[in-house]
C-alpha positions in Angstrom: 137.9 61.8 127.3 136.0 65.1 127.8 133.1 62.9 129.2 135.1 61.5 131.6 136.9 64.4 132.9 133.2 65.2 133.4 132.3 62.7 135.3 135.6 62.8 137.3 134.2 66.5 138.1 131.1 65.5 139.0 132.2 62.4 141.0 134.8 64.6 143.0 132.2 67.0 144.1 129.9 63.8 144.5 132.5 61.6 145.9 134.1 64.1 148.7 130.5 65.0 150.2 130.2 61.3 150.2 133.5 60.5 151.7 133.5 63.7 154.1 130.0 62.4 155.4 130.8 58.9 155.6 134.4 59.5 157.0 132.8 61.8 159.8 130.1 59.7 160.3 132.6 56.7 160.4 134.4 59.0 163.2 131.8 57.9 165.7 132.6 53.9 165.1 135.2 54.5 168.0 133.1 56.5 169.9 130.7 54.3 169.7 132.0 50.9 170.2 133.9 52.8 173.6 130.2 54.0 174.3 128.5 50.9 174.0 129.0 47.3 175.0 129.3 44.5 172.2 125.5 44.1 172.9 124.6 47.4 172.2 126.4 48.1 169.3 124.7 44.9 167.9 121.4 46.6 168.9 121.8 49.3 167.3 123.2 47.6 164.0 120.1 45.2 164.0 117.7 48.2 164.0 120.1 49.7 160.8 120.1 47.0 159.0 116.4 46.9 158.9 116.0 50.6 157.8 117.6 49.8 154.6 114.8 47.3 153.6 112.0 50.0 154.6 114.1 52.5 152.6 113.8 50.4 149.3 110.0 49.9 150.2 109.4 53.5 151.1 111.0 54.7 147.5 110.4 51.8 145.2 112.6 52.6 142.1 111.7 56.5 142.2 115.4 57.7 142.2 116.5 55.8 139.3 113.2 56.1 137.3 113.1 60.0 137.8 116.5 59.9 136.2 115.6 57.7 133.0 112.3 59.5 132.3 113.4 62.9 132.9 115.8 62.5 129.9 113.2 61.4 128.0 110.1 63.1 128.5 108.7 66.2 130.4 111.2 66.9 133.1 108.4 69.0 135.2 106.0 66.6 135.0 108.4 63.8 136.1 109.6 66.0 138.8 106.0 66.5 139.8 104.5 63.0 139.7 107.3 61.6 141.5 107.2 64.0 144.3 103.5 63.5 144.6 103.5 59.6 144.2 106.3 59.5 147.1 104.3 62.2 149.7 101.2 60.2 149.4 103.2 56.5 149.9 105.4 57.9 152.6 102.6 58.9 154.9 100.4 55.7 154.1 103.4 53.0 154.7 104.8 55.5 158.2 101.4 54.7 159.1 101.7 50.6 158.6 105.3 50.7 160.2 104.5 52.4 163.6 101.5 50.1 164.0 103.5 46.8 163.3 106.3 47.9 165.8 105.5 45.8 168.5 105.5 42.3 166.2 108.5 43.7 164.4 110.6 43.8 167.3 110.1 40.2 168.4 111.7 39.3 165.3 114.3 42.0 165.2 115.0 40.5 168.9 114.8 43.8 170.3 111.2 43.5 172.0 112.3 45.4 175.1 112.5 48.5 173.0 109.5 48.8 170.2 109.8 52.2 170.1 113.0 51.9 168.2 110.9 50.9 165.1 108.9 54.4 165.5 112.0 56.6 165.3 113.1 54.5 162.4 109.8 55.0 161.0 110.3 58.8 161.1 113.9 58.7 159.9 113.1 56.4 156.5 110.2 58.7 156.1 112.3 61.8 156.0 115.0 60.0 154.2 112.0 59.2 151.6 111.0 62.2 151.2 114.6 63.8 150.2 114.8 61.1 147.2 113.3 63.7 144.7 115.2 66.7 145.6 118.6 65.5 146.1 117.8 63.6 142.8 116.7 67.0 141.6 120.2 68.8 142.4 122.2 65.8 140.5 120.1 66.2 137.3 121.0 70.0 137.6 124.3 69.6 138.5 124.4 71.3 141.4 127.1 68.4 143.4 127.9 71.9 145.4 124.8 72.1 147.3 124.1 68.2 147.2 127.4 68.3 149.1 126.9 71.0 151.9 123.7 69.4 152.8 125.0 66.1 153.2 128.1 67.1 155.2 126.1 69.2 157.2 123.6 66.5 158.0 126.6 64.2 159.2 127.7 67.1 161.7 124.0 67.7 163.0 124.0 63.9 163.6 127.0 63.6 165.1 126.5 66.8 167.6 123.4 65.3 168.5 124.8 62.2 169.6 127.7 64.0 171.2 124.6 65.9 173.5 122.7 62.5 174.2 125.4 60.2 175.0 128.6 62.8 176.4 127.0 66.0 177.6 123.7 64.9 179.1 125.7 62.3 181.3 128.4 64.6 182.4 126.0 67.5 183.2 123.4 65.0 185.7 126.9 63.5 187.2 127.5 67.1 188.2 123.9 67.8 189.1 121.3 65.4 189.3 118.5 68.4 189.0 119.6 69.7 185.1 117.3 70.7 183.2 118.1 67.2 180.6 117.0 64.7 183.6 113.5 65.7 182.5 113.8 63.3 179.2 117.5 61.7 179.9 117.7 57.7 180.4 120.9 56.4 181.0 119.8 52.9 179.6 118.3 54.1 176.4 121.4 55.0 174.6 120.9 53.3 171.6 117.8 55.2 171.3 119.5 58.2 171.3 121.2 57.4 168.4 118.1 57.2 166.7 117.0 60.7 167.9 120.2 61.8 166.6 119.4 60.5 163.3 115.9 61.4 163.4 117.2 65.1 164.0 119.7 64.8 160.8 117.1 63.6 158.6 114.2 66.4 159.6 116.8 69.1 159.5 118.3 67.9 155.9 114.5 67.9 154.8 114.4 71.6 155.9 117.7 72.6 153.7 115.8 71.3 150.6 112.9 73.0 151.1 113.4 75.0 148.2 113.8 71.5 146.0 111.2 70.0 147.7 108.5 72.8 147.3 109.0 73.3 143.9 106.8 70.3 142.6 103.4 71.5 141.5 99.7 69.1 142.4 100.0 68.3 138.6 100.1 64.2 138.4 99.8 62.1 135.4 98.6 58.5 135.8 99.5 57.4 132.5 103.6 58.8 133.1 103.2 57.0 137.0 102.0 54.4 135.2 105.3 54.3 132.9 107.6 55.2 136.2 106.2 52.0 137.9 106.6 49.5 135.5 110.0 50.8 134.9 111.2 51.0 138.6 109.0 47.9 140.3 112.0 45.8 139.2 114.4 48.0 141.0 112.5 47.5 144.1 112.8 43.7 143.8 116.0 44.5 142.8 116.5 46.5 145.7 115.2 44.3 148.4 117.1 42.2 147.5 120.2 44.1 147.5 119.6 44.8 151.0 119.2 41.1 151.9 123.2 40.6 150.7 124.2 43.9 152.1 122.6 43.9 155.7 120.4 40.7 156.2 123.2 39.1 157.6 123.4 41.0 160.6 119.7 40.0 161.4 120.6 36.4 160.7 123.6 36.3 162.8 121.3 37.6 165.2 119.0 34.5 165.0 121.4 31.8 164.3 124.9 33.0 166.2 126.3 29.9 167.7 126.0 31.1 171.4 123.7 30.0 174.3 121.9 33.2 174.9 120.3 36.3 172.8 122.7 38.8 174.3 125.7 37.2 173.3 124.3 37.1 169.8 123.8 40.8 169.8 127.4 40.8 171.1 128.6 38.8 168.0 126.4 41.2 165.5 128.7 44.0 167.0 131.6 42.1 166.4 131.0 41.6 163.0 129.3 45.0 162.4 132.2 47.0 163.9 134.6 45.4 161.6 132.5 45.6 158.6 133.2 49.2 159.2 136.3 49.0 158.0 136.1 48.0 154.6 134.7 51.5 154.4 137.0 53.1 152.2 135.7 50.7 149.3 132.2 51.3 149.8 132.6 55.2 149.8 134.1 54.7 146.4 131.9 52.8 145.4 128.9 55.2 146.4 130.6 58.6 145.3 131.2 56.4 141.8 127.4 55.7 141.7 126.3 59.6 142.8 128.2 60.8 139.5 128.1 58.1 137.4 124.2 57.1 137.0 123.0 60.7 135.4 126.3 60.6 133.5 125.5 57.2 132.1 122.0 58.1 130.9 123.5 61.3 129.2 126.2 59.5 127.8 123.8 57.1 126.2 123.2 59.3 123.1 126.8 59.6 122.1 128.5 57.3 119.3 131.6 56.5 121.5 129.5 55.7 124.6 130.5 52.0 125.0 134.3 53.2 124.6 133.8 55.8 127.6 131.9 52.6 129.8 135.1 50.8 129.2 137.2 53.7 130.1 135.2 54.5 133.6 135.4 50.7 134.3 139.1 50.7 134.4 139.6 53.8 136.1 137.3 52.5 138.5 138.6 49.2 139.0 142.0 50.8 139.7 140.9 52.7 142.2 139.2 50.2 144.0 142.7 48.1 143.9 144.6 50.9 145.9 141.7 51.3 148.1 142.4 47.5 148.8 145.9 47.7 149.3 145.4 51.1 151.9 142.9 49.2 153.9 144.0 45.7 153.7 148.0 46.3 154.2 147.3 48.7 157.0 145.1 47.1 159.3 146.8 47.7 162.3 146.0 51.0 162.2 142.4 51.0 161.0 141.7 48.3 163.8 142.5 51.6 166.2 139.2 53.2 164.9 137.7 50.0 166.8 138.2 51.6 170.4 136.9 48.2 172.1 139.5 45.7 171.8 137.2 42.6 172.5 135.7 43.8 168.8 139.4 43.1 167.3 138.8 39.5 166.7 136.7 40.0 164.1 139.2 41.6 161.4 139.9 38.5 159.8 136.9 39.1 157.8 137.8 42.7 156.6 139.8 41.2 153.3 137.2 39.4 152.4 134.6 42.1 152.5 137.2 44.4 151.1 136.6 42.0 147.9 133.2 41.6 148.0 132.5 45.6 148.3 135.0 45.4 145.2 132.7 43.2 143.3 129.8 45.0 143.8 131.1 48.1 142.8 132.4 46.6 139.5 128.8 45.1 139.3 127.3 48.5 139.7 129.2 50.3 136.3 128.3 46.5 134.6 124.5 47.7 135.5 124.6 49.9 132.5 123.2 47.8 130.4 120.1 46.9 131.4 119.3 50.0 133.3 119.8 52.0 129.7 117.9 48.9 127.8 114.8 49.0 130.1 115.8 45.9 131.1 115.5 46.4 134.9 114.0 42.7 135.8 117.2 41.1 134.3 118.9 43.5 137.3 116.4 42.6 139.5 116.8 38.7 138.5 121.0 39.0 139.2 120.3 40.5 142.5 117.9 37.8 143.1 120.2 35.1 142.7 122.8 37.0 145.0 120.3 37.2 147.5 119.6 33.5 147.6 123.2 32.4 147.2 123.2 35.0 150.7 120.4 33.2 152.4 121.5 30.0 151.7 125.1 30.6 152.8 124.2 31.9 156.2 121.4 29.9 156.5 123.6 26.6 156.7 126.9 28.1 157.7 126.4 30.9 160.3 125.7 28.1 163.1 128.9 26.7 162.5 131.4 29.8 161.8 129.3 32.6 163.2 130.7 35.9 161.1 132.9 34.0 159.2 129.8 32.7 157.2 128.4 36.4 156.9 131.7 37.7 155.2 132.0 34.3 152.9 128.1 34.5 151.7 128.7 38.6 150.7 132.1 37.3 149.2 130.2 34.8 147.3 126.9 36.8 146.5 128.7 39.9 144.9 131.2 37.9 143.0 128.7 35.7 141.5 126.3 38.9 140.6 129.5 40.7 139.1 130.2 37.7 137.2 126.7 37.4 135.7 126.0 40.8 134.9 129.1 40.9 132.7 128.5 37.9 130.9 124.5 38.4 130.4 125.7 42.3 129.5 127.8 41.9 127.1 125.5 39.9 124.6 122.7 42.2 125.3 125.0 45.5 125.4 128.7 45.1 124.0 131.0 47.2 126.1 134.6 46.8 125.1 136.1 46.4 128.6 139.8 45.3 128.9 138.5 42.1 131.1 141.6 40.3 131.1 143.8 43.6 132.4 141.4 44.6 135.2 141.0 41.0 136.1 145.0 40.9 136.5 144.9 43.9 138.4 142.7 42.3 140.9 144.6 39.3 141.3 147.8 41.1 142.0 146.7 43.2 144.7 145.4 40.2 146.3 148.6 38.0 145.7 150.3 41.6 147.3 148.0 41.0 150.0 149.3 37.6 150.5 153.3 38.2 150.3 152.6 41.4 153.1 150.7 38.6 155.2 153.2 35.9 154.5 156.3 38.3 155.4 154.6 39.6 158.6 154.3 36.4 159.7 157.6 35.9 159.1 158.9 39.1 160.7 157.2 40.4 163.7 156.9 44.1 164.3 154.9 47.1 163.7 157.4 49.2 161.8 158.3 46.3 159.4 154.6 45.5 158.9 153.9 49.5 157.6 156.8 49.8 155.9 156.5 46.8 153.6 152.8 47.9 153.1 154.2 50.9 151.6 156.7 49.8 149.4 154.0 47.3 148.3 151.3 49.7 147.6 153.7 52.4 145.9 154.8 49.8 143.6 151.9 48.9 142.6 151.1 52.5 142.3 153.7 52.6 139.8 153.0 49.9 137.8 149.9 51.3 137.4 151.0 54.2 136.0 153.8 52.6 133.7 151.0 50.3 132.5 148.1 52.8 131.8 150.8 56.0 131.8 148.5 56.8 128.0 145.1 56.8 129.5 146.2 58.5 132.4 147.4 61.6 130.8 143.9 62.2 130.1 142.7 62.5 133.0 142.5 65.7 135.3 145.3 66.6 137.7 147.2 63.3 137.2 147.6 63.7 133.8 149.0 67.2 134.1 151.0 65.8 136.5 152.1 62.8 134.4 152.8 65.3 131.0 
């Protein structure tokens, strides 16, 4: 249990930073949905759907490879080699991306603003250069600095956006000759959101100066080849993963059953805004991944590692179930974060996406078997299968069901990846997961959601809805405490309270 306590402690820091950073950033949702039209919000979402694809290309699995090889060979040489590799490749890829901005802008249906892709290239490049410095902080068990930089970057982003979208228009309205008139153009609102992100990425790299320049210009060709062999399948998996995670916005812009490009962008905006409401589960998944990846590699040499992994999975699934209830049952509150009521029409996708994000979170926990066994190609095949499901469902159903097709495609994709990883992984590296119990927990929370849905359909009223949601959520929490009391006693904070 001491291993789990250590993971819980590190995940708390990485989780707090991720949750704080993402939640602070999440507070931009009401602001941006108020400032932007549905079409503008959709345009921004398309650009931010493109960026993760390029992140995968620019980083090509180096982060996971860094953790893997740092534990089996000379850590300093791994750091030097990966850092040099990323610096050189980032410069080359950035030049290519800027050169292709015009054809890419046509492909993404933002041909009026090809300069958005130059800004995106800057963001992607700066983010790529911070990958190894951030990984080094995690490897060196320095979650506090990691957290401070992550949260600080988000605060800088918010301040910059507020400056461009609120202060500049206000100053110009009061004085048309104000100094900001030299650069500010009201019609370029989406561009300023990207500029704010670029400022954040630049300052984040500046905060990581010590870690970034801690490498020496010593490059091992032999080690680099081994890292690339290990990491290349992760590129395939990562690229396919981005198809699963963000490509639906781009496809929705292409094939939405509407009669104009602006209307299609509006559909993308509605879907993207409602997708944001699944953020709590996404936060838990990200926090878990930040703490778990280095933990799993370190724990792998221990004799009781499989049992530890099984316990970790149990606590993780319980956390996801509680978060599902916290969002799905209190949707009337969460929807207020979308300040454009015209976007509320898409709220029906939220429960579907919450379950989908539960599935992908479980998949990430299951993926320990192929990462530890150097079978990263297995992860690539599983993710490619998910990508094929995403592409097929969206291709055939978006023209008929719009963003509902995107939601169900995400559900089917992540669910199939979870099942495939479990079945394959148990054959390759058996871990004694409490499978039946965990499935039961997930089924119970879905049933609770439908009970709440049915009761609120019969008895209208916000007070009744919120009261019933609270009773059902607390009831599930007490049920878990009774069932898992013995296991819970070993956890920090909760365990002390139970004792």
